[in-house]
C-alpha positions in Angstrom: 33.5 -58.1 5.7 33.3 -54.9 7.6 30.7 -52.0 7.1 33.0 -50.0 4.9 33.3 -52.9 2.4 29.5 -53.3 2.4 29.0 -49.6 1.7 31.5 -49.7 -1.2 29.8 -52.7 -2.8 26.3 -51.2 -2.4 27.5 -47.9 -3.8 29.2 -49.6 -6.7 26.0 -51.5 -7.5 23.9 -48.3 -7.4 26.3 -46.4 -9.6 26.4 -49.3 -12.1 22.6 -49.5 -12.1 22.3 -45.7 -12.7 24.9 -46.0 -15.5 23.0 -48.9 -17.2 19.7 -47.0 -16.9 21.3 -43.9 -18.4 22.8 -45.9 -21.3 19.6 -47.9 -22.0 17.5 -44.7 -21.9 20.0 -42.9 -24.2 19.8 -45.8 -26.7 16.1 -45.9 -26.5 15.8 -42.2 -27.2 18.4 -42.5 -29.9 16.4 -45.0 -31.9 13.1 -43.1 -31.2 14.6 -39.8 -32.4 16.2 -41.4 -35.5 13.0 -43.1 -36.6 10.5 -40.2 -36.0 9.5 -38.1 -39.0 8.3 -34.9 -37.3 11.5 -33.1 -36.2 14.5 -32.9 -38.6 16.8 -31.8 -35.8 16.2 -35.0 -33.8 16.7 -37.2 -36.9 20.1 -35.7 -37.5 21.1 -35.1 -33.9 19.3 -37.7 -31.7 19.2 -37.2 -28.0 21.4 -34.1 -27.9 19.0 -32.3 -30.2 16.4 -32.4 -27.4 18.4 -29.6 -25.7 17.1 -27.3 -28.4 13.5 -27.9 -27.3 14.3 -27.5 -23.7 15.8 -24.0 -24.2 13.0 -23.1 -26.6 10.5 -23.9 -23.8 12.3 -22.0 -21.0 13.5 -19.2 -23.4 10.8 -16.6 -22.4 11.7 -17.0 -18.7 15.4 -16.7 -19.4 14.9 -13.6 -21.4 12.5 -12.1 -18.9 14.9 -12.5 -15.9 18.4 -12.6 -17.4 18.7 -11.3 -20.9 16.2 -8.5 -21.7 17.1 -5.0 -20.8 15.0 -3.2 -18.2 13.1 -1.3 -20.9 12.8 -4.0 -23.6 10.3 -6.6 -22.6 6.8 -6.8 -24.0 3.9 -6.4 -23.3 5.3 -4.7 -20.2 9.1 -4.2 -19.7 10.8 -5.2 -16.5 10.9 -1.5 -15.5 7.2 -0.9 -16.2 6.2 -4.1 -14.4 8.3 -3.2 -11.3 6.9 0.4 -11.3 3.4 -1.1 -10.8 4.6 -3.6 -8.2 6.5 -1.1 -6.1 3.6 1.3 -6.1 1.2 -1.4 -5.1 3.4 -3.1 -2.5 5.3 -0.2 -0.9 3.0 2.6 -1.8 6.0 4.5 -3.1 6.9 5.7 -6.6 10.2 7.4 -6.0 13.2 6.6 -8.2 16.9 7.6 -8.0 19.6 8.8 -10.4 17.5 9.4 -13.5 15.0 8.2 -16.1 15.3 5.1 -18.2 13.4 6.7 -21.0 15.1 6.9 -24.4 14.9 10.7 -25.0 16.2 10.3 -28.6 13.0 8.6 -29.7 9.9 10.6 -30.7 7.1 10.8 -28.1 4.7 12.9 -26.1 5.9 15.1 -23.2 4.0 17.0 -20.6 4.5 20.8 -20.7 5.6 22.1 -17.3 4.9 25.6 -16.0 7.4 28.2 -15.0 5.2 28.9 -12.0 3.8 25.6 -10.7 1.1 25.3 -8.1 2.0 24.8 -4.5 0.6 21.8 -2.7 -1.8 24.0 -0.7 -3.1 25.6 -3.9 -4.3 22.2 -5.3 -8.1 21.7 -5.3 -8.3 18.3 -3.6 -10.7 16.5 -1.3 -8.7 17.1 1.9 -11.2 15.2 4.2 -11.5 11.7 2.7 -8.7 9.4 3.9 -7.9 5.8 3.2 -6.7 3.1 5.6 -4.6 0.5 3.9 -1.5 -1.6 4.5 1.9 -1.5 2.9 5.3 -3.2 3.1 8.4 -1.5 4.5 11.6 -3.0 3.2 14.0 -3.7 6.1 16.8 -5.6 4.5 17.4 -7.1 1.0 20.4 -9.5 1.3 22.1 -10.9 -1.8 21.3 -14.4 -0.7 18.1 -15.3 1.1 14.6 -13.7 1.3 14.3 -10.0 1.8 13.0 -8.9 5.2 9.9 -6.7 5.1 7.3 -5.4 7.6 3.6 -5.3 6.7 2.2 -2.2 8.4 -1.0 -0.2 8.6 -0.9 3.1 6.6 -3.4 6.0 6.4 -3.3 8.7 3.8 -5.4 11.1 1.8 -7.5 9.4 -0.9 -6.4 12.0 -3.4 -9.9 12.5 -4.8 -11.4 15.4 -6.6 -13.4 18.1 -4.8 -17.1 17.8 -5.0 -17.3 20.7 -7.5 -14.9 18.9 -9.8 -16.6 15.5 -9.6 -17.3 14.0 -13.0 -21.0 13.3 -13.7 -21.9 10.6 -16.1 -25.4 10.7 -17.4 -26.4 14.1 -16.0 -29.9 13.8 -17.5 -30.7 10.3 -16.2 -32.7 9.5 -13.1 -29.6 8.1 -11.4 -26.4 9.9 -12.6 -23.1 8.3 -11.8 -20.9 10.7 -9.9 -17.1 10.0 -9.9 -14.5 11.7 -7.7 -11.5 9.7 -8.9 -10.5 9.6 -12.6 -9.1 6.0 -12.6 -11.1 2.8 -12.6 -10.8 -0.9 -13.5 -11.4 -1.9 -17.1 -13.6 -4.8 -18.1 -12.3 -8.1 -16.7 -14.8 -10.9 -16.5 -15.2 -13.5 -13.9 -14.2 -16.6 -15.8 -11.3 -14.9 -17.5 -10.1 -14.1 -14.0 -10.7 -16.3 -11.0 -12.9 -15.6 -8.0 -9.9 -14.7 -5.8 -8.6 -12.2 -8.3 -12.0 -10.6 -8.8 -12.6 -10.5 -5.1 -9.2 -8.9 -4.3 -9.8 -6.3 -7.0 -13.3 -5.5 -5.7 -12.2 -5.2 -2.1 -9.1 -3.2 -3.0 -11.0 -0.7 -5.1 -13.6 -0.4 -2.4 -10.8 0.4 0.1 -9.4 3.1 -2.3 -12.8 4.8 -2.6 -13.9 7.1 -5.5 -13.3 4.5 -8.2 -15.2 1.8 -10.1 -14.8 -1.6 -11.6 -16.1 -2.9 -14.9 -17.5 -6.4 -14.9 -16.3 -7.3 -18.4 -18.7 -9.0 -20.8 -18.9 -12.1 -18.6 -21.8 -10.8 -16.4 -22.1 -9.7 -12.8 -20.8 -12.2 -10.2 -21.0 -12.1 -6.4 -17.3 -11.5 -6.4 -17.6 -8.2 -8.1 -19.9 -7.1 -5.3 -17.7 -8.2 -2.4 -15.9 -4.8 -2.0 -19.0 -2.6 -2.2 -17.3 -0.7 -5.0 -19.2 1.2 -7.8 -19.8 -1.0 -10.8 -20.2 -0.5 -14.5 -21.9 -3.6 -15.9 -20.7 -4.5 -19.3 -23.0 -6.2 -21.8 -21.3 -7.8 -24.8 -22.8 -9.3 -28.0 -23.2 -12.6 -26.1 -25.6 -10.9 -23.7 -24.0 -12.9 -20.8 -26.0 -12.3 -17.6 -28.9 -10.6 -19.4 -30.0 -13.4 -21.8 -32.6 -16.1 -21.9 -32.0 -19.8 -22.7 -32.2 -19.1 -26.5 -29.6 -16.3 -26.2 -32.0 -13.4 -26.7 -31.9 -10.2 -24.7 -33.8 -10.6 -21.4 -35.3 -7.4 -20.1 -36.3 -8.9 -16.9 -32.8 -9.9 -16.1 -31.6 -6.4 -17.0 -34.1 -4.9 -14.6 -33.1 -7.3 -11.9 -29.4 -6.2 -12.3 -30.4 -2.5 -12.4 -31.9 -2.8 -8.9 -28.5 -3.6 -7.4 -27.4 -0.3 -5.8 -23.7 -0.9 -6.7 -24.4 -1.0 -10.4 -24.1 2.7 -11.5 -24.1 2.3 -15.3 -24.3 -0.1 -18.2 -21.8 -0.4 -21.1 -22.5 -2.0 -24.4 -19.3 -3.5 -25.7 -19.0 -3.1 -29.4 -15.3 -4.0 -29.6 -12.1 -4.3 -27.5 -8.7 -3.1 -28.5 -6.9 -6.4 -28.5 -9.8 -8.2 -30.2 -12.2 -6.4 -32.5 -14.4 -9.4 -32.3 -16.6 -11.2 -29.9 -15.1 -12.8 -26.7 -13.9 -16.3 -26.2 -13.6 -18.5 -23.2 -12.3 -22.1 -23.3 -14.6 -25.0 -22.1 -12.5 -25.9 -19.0 -13.0 -22.4 -17.7 -16.8 -22.6 -18.0 -17.6 -24.1 -14.6 -21.1 -24.6 -13.4 -21.0 -21.4 -11.4 -19.7 -19.3 -14.4 -22.3 -20.9 -16.6 -25.0 -19.9 -14.1 -23.8 -16.3 -14.1 -23.5 -16.1 -17.8 -26.6 -18.1 -18.5 -24.9 -20.6 -20.7 -24.2 -24.4 -20.7 -21.3 -25.5 -18.4 -18.0 -26.9 -19.7 -18.8 -25.7 -23.2 -16.6 -23.2 -25.1 -18.2 -19.8 -25.4 -17.7 -17.6 -28.4 -19.8 -14.4 -28.4 -20.6 -13.0 -31.9 -18.8 -10.1 -33.5 -21.7 -7.7 -32.9 -25.1 -7.4 -31.3 -28.0 -8.7 -33.4 -30.2 -6.1 -31.7 -28.8 -3.3 -33.8 -26.7 -2.8 -36.9 -26.1 0.9 -37.2 -25.8 4.0 -35.0 -29.5 4.9 -35.2 -30.7 1.4 -34.0 -27.8 1.4 -31.4 -28.9 4.7 -30.0 -32.6 3.5 -29.8 -31.5 0.4 -28.0 -29.5 2.6 -25.5 -32.6 4.8 -25.0 -34.6 1.7 -24.0 -32.1 0.6 -21.5 -31.7 4.1 -20.1 -35.5 4.6 -19.8 -36.1 1.2 -18.1 -33.2 1.4 -15.7 -32.8 5.1 -15.1 -29.1 4.7 -15.2 -26.4 5.9 -17.6 -25.6 3.8 -20.7 -22.3 3.9 -22.5 -20.5 2.0 -25.3 -17.0 0.5 -25.7 -15.5 1.0 -29.1 -12.2 0.7 -31.0 -11.5 3.5 -33.5 -10.0 2.3 -36.8 -9.8 5.6 -38.7 -11.2 9.2 -38.7 -14.2 7.9 -40.6 -15.6 5.9 -37.6 -15.2 8.8 -35.3 -16.9 11.2 -37.7 -19.8 8.8 -38.3 -20.4 8.4 -34.6 -20.3 12.1 -33.8 -22.5 12.9 -36.8 -25.1 10.4 -35.8 -25.2 11.8 -32.3 -25.8 15.3 -33.8 -28.4 14.2 -36.2 -30.5 12.1 -33.8 -30.0 14.1 -30.6 -29.4 10.7 -29.0 -26.3 8.7 -28.0 -24.3 7.3 -25.2 -23.7 8.9 -21.8 -20.1 7.8 -22.0 -17.8 6.3 -24.6 -15.0 4.0 -23.6 -12.4 4.1 -26.4 -9.9 1.2 -26.2 -6.6 1.3 -27.9 -5.1 -1.6 -30.0 -2.4 -2.0 -27.4 -4.9 -3.2 -24.8 -4.8 -6.6 -23.3 -7.1 -9.6 -23.4 -7.6 -13.1 -21.9 -7.7 -14.7 -25.4 -7.6 -13.4 -29.0 -5.8 -14.0 -32.3 -2.4 -12.6 -33.1 -3.5 -10.8 -36.3 -6.3 -9.0 -34.4 -4.1 -8.0 -31.4 -1.2 -6.7 -33.6 -2.9 -4.9 -36.5 -6.6 -4.2 -36.2 -7.6 -1.0 -34.5 -5.6 2.2 -33.7 -3.5 2.6 -30.5 -5.0 4.9 -27.9 -2.9 8.0 -28.6 -4.1 7.9 -32.2 -7.7 6.9 -31.5 -8.4 9.3 -28.6 -7.6 12.6 -30.6 -9.8 11.4 -33.5 -12.8 10.7 -31.2 -12.4 13.9 -29.1 -12.0 16.3 -32.1 -14.9 14.6 -34.0 -17.2 15.1 -31.1 -16.1 18.7 -30.7 -16.5 19.4 -34.4 -20.1 18.2 -34.4 -21.0 20.1 -31.2 -21.7 17.0 -29.1 -18.6 16.7 -26.9 -20.4 18.1 -23.8 -23.1 15.5 -24.1 -20.8 12.5 -23.4 -17.9 11.6 -21.2 -14.9 9.7 -22.6 -13.1 6.9 -20.8 -9.7 6.0 -22.4 -7.9 2.7 -22.0 -4.8 1.0 -23.5 -1.7 0.6 -21.3 -2.4 3.7 -19.3 -0.8 2.2 -16.2 1.2 5.2 -14.9 0.3 8.8 -13.9 2.1 10.4 -16.8 0.4 8.3 -19.3 -2.9 9.0 -17.7 -2.2 12.8 -17.7 -1.4 12.7 -21.4 -4.7 10.8 -22.1 -6.7 13.4 -20.0 -5.0 16.2 -22.0 -5.9 14.5 -25.2 -9.6 14.6 -24.3 -10.4 11.8 -21.9 -12.4 12.5 -18.8 -11.6 9.2 -17.2 -9.3 6.2 -17.7 -9.6 2.5 -17.4 -6.8 0.1 -16.4 -6.8 -3.7 -16.7 -3.4 -5.3 -16.7 -2.0 -2.9 -14.2 -4.5 -4.1 -11.7 -3.8 -7.7 -12.7 -0.2 -7.1 -11.7 -1.2 -5.7 -8.3 -2.9 -9.1 -7.5 0.1 -11.1 -8.6 0.3 -11.4 -12.4 3.8 -12.2 -13.5 3.2 -12.0 -17.3 3.3 -15.7 -17.9 1.2 -15.1 -21.0 -1.0 -18.1 -20.2 -4.3 -16.2 -19.6 -6.0 -18.2 -22.3 -4.9 -21.6 -21.0 -6.5 -21.7 -17.5 -3.0 -22.5 -16.3 -2.0 -19.2 -14.8 0.8 -20.1 -12.4 -0.1 -17.4 -9.8 -3.9 -18.0 -9.7 -5.0 -14.7 -11.4 -6.3 -15.7 -14.8 -7.6 -19.2 -14.0 -10.7 -20.9 -12.5 -8.6 -23.9 -11.3 -9.2 -24.1 -7.5 -5.7 -25.4 -6.8 -4.0 -22.6 -8.7 -6.2 -20.0 -7.2 -5.0 -20.9 -3.8 -1.8 -18.9 -4.6 -3.7 -15.6 -4.5 -4.3 -14.5 -1.0 -7.2 -12.0 -1.0 -6.4 -10.3 2.3 -2.9 -9.4 1.1 -3.5 -8.5 -2.5 -6.5 -6.3 -1.9 -4.2 -3.7 -0.2 -1.9 -3.7 -3.2 -4.8 -2.8 -5.5 -5.8 0.0 -3.2 -2.3 1.3 -2.9 -1.8 1.3 -6.7 -4.8 3.4 -7.5 -4.1 5.8 -4.6 -0.5 6.3 -5.8 -1.7 7.0 -9.3 -4.2 9.6 -8.2 -1.5 11.3 -6.1 0.8 11.3 -9.1 -1.9 13.0 -11.2 -2.2 15.8 -8.7 1.6 16.1 -8.7 1.8 16.4 -12.5 -1.1 18.9 -12.4 0.8 21.1 -10.0 3.9 20.9 -12.2 1.7 22.1 -15.1 0.4 25.0 -13.1 -3.1 23.8 -12.8 -4.9 23.0 -9.5 -6.7 19.8 -10.5 -6.2 16.9 -13.0 -9.7 17.8 -14.5 -8.0 20.8 -16.1 -5.6 18.9 -18.3 -5.9 20.2 -21.9 -4.1 19.7 -25.2 -2.0 22.8 -24.4 -0.3 20.8 -21.6 1.2 18.3 -24.0 3.8 18.6 -26.8 5.1 16.0 -29.3 8.8 15.7 -29.9 9.8 14.1 -33.2 13.0 12.1 -34.0 14.8 15.4 -34.9 14.1 17.0 -31.5 11.5 19.4 -32.9 8.5 20.1 -30.5 4.9 20.4 -31.7 2.2 21.6 -29.3 -0.7 19.1 -29.2 -3.2 22.0 -29.4 -1.9 22.8 -32.9 -2.4 19.2 -34.0 -5.9 19.4 -32.7 -6.6 22.6 -34.5 -5.6 20.9 -37.8 -7.9 17.9 -37.0 -10.8 20.3 -36.3 -10.3 22.0 -39.7 -10.0 18.8 -41.7 
């Protein structure tokens, strides 16, 4: 018997074995599916019915990459996602051919000037520069990996001039002075992993003139890595400023206030995607996170719906006064506006008491979260373009608008969206998911599971290895710099010399019939109501 005959016999045996295994497995699954009582599809169509569950599982990925149009996907469409990635990776935001926006739909538009400002007429900090790194695309073949070069890049920081700098808490002992109007919204360590928080901190530090909000999970060493300005958020769970019984710990607050990077404190009353207390699953509560939050490790954490330290605006303002007096730093609040009534009550209380926050972060219902419930994310709380006008006009109506700065948040991930928010009354804006995308988020929608495949929203050490800090930090810096440049570009188109001068007069609303309504007229009607 020669070698060829041996190979034929061995091959035949292997094929027969595989065939037998296939038949036996099929029969086994057939009887299992026929006898189970949970899935009707499998009872009627054993074995082949399993294809349904396969496609159901991989359906989101198929839609995201193959079937959804560029502007259809949610929470962020493919076009929106790629806009953020390209700004962060290549530090470019140039497009070709035309807009993908559906101009037949109603929406807000920015009013251009017949006589725009020249670049040299813009009031911009011309001296501060930023050294970062960006990719240059060399070749993008149909098959195979694209060829890119990672190179050093230096540019203007696109910051405001000193005279236009925004001052939060002017009457405090340590006011917070901001020269960039874009910062990072609250994202806690624990909801995000240490590599993600570190990359964000270092990237924002490179960009200069910005800030990061700790989220309600407390201050970690990773927030401090980039030497960036920090707003420390305090939620109803009092994480990071509580004692063992869960009561407010003034000594812990004073300890945090001595850290130079902490520029302000924010009391989180609510968040757009979850008008409730926060939640973090037990597997995410490592010993380190438990130490930072001052809770028990490997135990699920649910912070209450509201602070037990106050239950109305008067007691809230008194609590703020105590924090402001002890720390000497600005104190703000994060809120969700549900109707004109809440905005009116807030503004009226500020007028009556002569007290109140140094800044108000108003979060829209379209905002993101690490974990919430569907009914809260979809239907509780107004979106930012409805909430912001209500808050701004209420403060103006009661004569207290100049006492407080407004920070807006809720999918404000592009320069045009930010410009519209500033025109609607915001002084500053916060971004969360846009920054998550800069450090690698692919919208897997698994933030709540600790199984983020790219190492962003997870504390799993193996998964976090995917996120390389020394590469992603530059993407974060590039993104915020590109946004600031875009704001100055839009300001010039509107005929103003700085983004701080955006007003309602610079925005119009076009309805489904093509009629245009100036935003300032809408504001006038709100002020009269």
